[in-house]
C-alpha positions in Angstrom: 3.5 26.4 -12.3 5.1 24.9 -9.2 8.4 23.2 -9.8 8.7 19.9 -7.8 12.1 19.0 -6.3 14.2 17.1 -8.8 15.8 13.8 -8.1 13.3 13.1 -5.3 10.4 10.7 -5.1 7.0 12.3 -5.1 3.9 10.8 -3.5 0.6 11.4 -5.3 -2.4 10.9 -3.1 -5.8 10.4 -4.8 -9.3 10.5 -3.4 -12.8 11.3 -4.6 -13.7 14.2 -2.2 -11.7 16.4 0.2 -13.2 14.6 3.2 -13.1 11.0 1.9 -11.4 8.4 4.0 -11.2 6.2 0.9 -7.8 7.0 -0.5 -5.0 5.6 -2.7 -1.5 6.7 -3.4 1.5 6.0 -5.5 5.2 7.0 -5.3 6.7 8.2 -8.6 9.8 10.0 -9.8 9.9 13.8 -9.8 9.8 13.8 -13.6 6.6 11.8 -13.7 5.0 13.9 -11.0 5.9 17.1 -12.8 4.3 15.8 -16.0 1.2 14.9 -13.9 1.0 18.5 -12.6 1.7 20.0 -16.1 -1.1 17.9 -17.7 -3.6 18.1 -14.8 -7.3 18.8 -15.7 -8.0 21.6 -13.3 -11.6 22.1 -14.6 -12.7 18.6 -13.4 -10.4 18.0 -10.4 -8.5 19.7 -7.6 -4.8 19.5 -6.9 -3.0 20.4 -3.7 0.7 20.4 -2.8 2.3 19.8 0.6 4.7 22.1 2.4 7.8 20.2 1.2 6.5 19.9 -2.4 7.1 16.1 -2.3 3.5 15.1 -2.0 0.5 16.0 -4.2 -3.2 15.5 -3.2 -5.6 14.9 -6.1 -9.3 15.2 -5.7 -11.0 13.3 -8.5 -14.8 12.8 -8.1 -14.7 9.9 -10.6 -12.6 7.7 -8.3 -14.2 4.7 -6.6 -11.9 3.4 -3.9 -12.4 1.0 -1.1 -9.5 -1.4 -0.4 -8.3 -0.7 3.1 -8.3 -3.0 6.1 -8.9 -1.8 9.7 -5.9 -2.8 11.9 -6.6 -0.8 15.1 -9.4 1.3 16.5 -9.9 3.2 19.7 -7.1 1.4 21.5 -7.7 -2.1 20.3 -6.3 -4.3 17.5 -9.0 -5.4 15.1 -7.0 -8.5 14.0 -5.9 -11.4 16.1 -2.6 -11.3 17.9 -1.3 -14.1 15.6 -2.3 -12.1 12.5 -0.7 -9.0 14.0 2.6 -10.8 14.6 2.5 -12.4 11.1 1.6 -9.0 9.5 4.6 -7.3 11.0 6.9 -9.5 8.9 5.3 -8.2 5.7 5.9 -4.5 6.5 8.4 -2.9 4.0 11.6 -1.3 5.4 10.2 2.2 4.8 6.7 3.1 3.6 4.3 6.1 3.3 2.2 7.0 6.4 -0.8 9.3 5.6 -2.6 11.1 8.5 -6.2 12.3 8.1 -8.3 14.1 10.7 -11.6 12.7 12.0 -13.5 14.3 9.1 -11.2 12.7 6.5 -9.2 15.9 5.7 -5.6 15.0 4.8 -3.1 16.4 7.3 0.3 15.2 6.3 2.3 12.5 4.4 5.4 11.1 6.2 7.3 7.9 6.2 7.4 5.1 8.7 8.9 1.8 9.6 7.6 -1.3 11.3 8.7 0.1 14.6 6.6 3.3 13.9 3.5 1.3 13.4 4.1 -0.9 16.5 4.7 2.2 18.6 1.4 3.8 17.2 -0.6 0.7 18.1 0.9 0.6 21.6 0.7 4.3 22.3 -2.3 5.5 20.3 -0.2 8.4 19.0 0.8 9.3 15.4 4.3 7.9 15.1 6.6 8.0 12.1 10.3 7.6 11.1 12.3 10.8 10.8 14.9 10.4 8.0 16.6 13.7 9.1 16.9 12.5 12.8 17.4 8.9 11.7 14.9 7.6 14.3 11.4 7.3 15.7 9.3 10.5 15.5 6.1 11.0 17.6 4.3 13.9 15.9 3.9 16.7 18.4 6.2 15.3 21.1 8.1 18.6 21.1 5.4 21.1 19.9 2.5 19.6 21.7 0.6 19.2 18.4 0.0 15.5 19.0 -2.0 13.2 16.9 -4.4 11.1 19.1 -5.3 8.2 16.9 -8.8 7.0 16.4 -8.1 4.3 13.8 -5.3 2.8 11.7 -5.9 1.3 8.3 -3.6 -0.9 6.2 -3.4 -0.6 2.4 -1.7 -2.9 0.0 -0.7 -2.4 -3.7 1.2 -0.3 -2.8 1.6 -0.8 0.9 0.9 2.3 3.0 -0.6 3.1 6.5 -3.5 5.5 7.0 -3.9 7.1 10.4 -7.3 8.7 11.4 -6.4 11.1 14.1 -7.7 13.8 16.4 -5.2 16.5 15.5 -4.2 18.8 18.3 -3.1 22.2 16.9 -1.2 22.3 13.6 -0.2 19.2 11.7 2.3 21.2 9.6 5.6 22.5 10.9 4.8 25.8 9.1 1.9 26.4 11.5 -0.9 25.5 9.1 -3.5 23.0 10.2 -2.6 20.7 7.2 0.5 20.4 5.2 -1.7 20.6 2.1 -2.4 24.3 2.5 -1.8 25.3 -1.1 -4.2 24.5 -4.0 -2.8 24.6 -7.5 -5.0 26.0 -10.3 -5.2 26.7 -14.0 -2.8 29.2 -15.5 -0.2 28.4 -12.9 -2.2 29.9 -10.0 -1.6 29.0 -6.4 -4.1 29.8 -3.6 -4.0 29.3 0.1 -6.5 27.0 1.7 -6.4 28.5 5.2 -6.6 32.3 5.8 -4.4 31.9 8.9 -2.0 29.6 10.7 -3.3 27.8 13.8 -3.5 30.2 16.7 -3.3 33.4 14.6 
């Protein structure tokens, strides 16, 4: 069985189908996340792990989710300017940002700040906060694997941002289309979702 990094917070993303844009998430301790993996019901559900092993993606057909609010779509805010300015004051210092492609497939889970979201709204590009660089990170600005946003949704309880994007090239730094390129299975099995990396 995969061993999640210790002393690190792990994000568990849950949705009813692989291509659903209805999604929830929670951030838990590595101990709780490891228990979640160890007790997972593989016969009824699917479980994927991301490249850094700090995010899990659970596919559970029994889930019924629909609590997101459309913030931005195709270059335009979907709330008033006054609501947008007021909303900016409620954004936590650092929060999860989930990117999905146009079909609803999960690409990556990163972290972002208020400035990340403002930049994404202004530019239409998937923008995050890089903790290693200690600054703004536009996905693909160096590799060319940009995320051209189609929509941005807001979730509360807990707060997180959901990008719907036209992904150019690989979303994952490993070269795979998605960071969730490994599926965990019963009896400690791990299988690869994609036969090849992008461009191979």
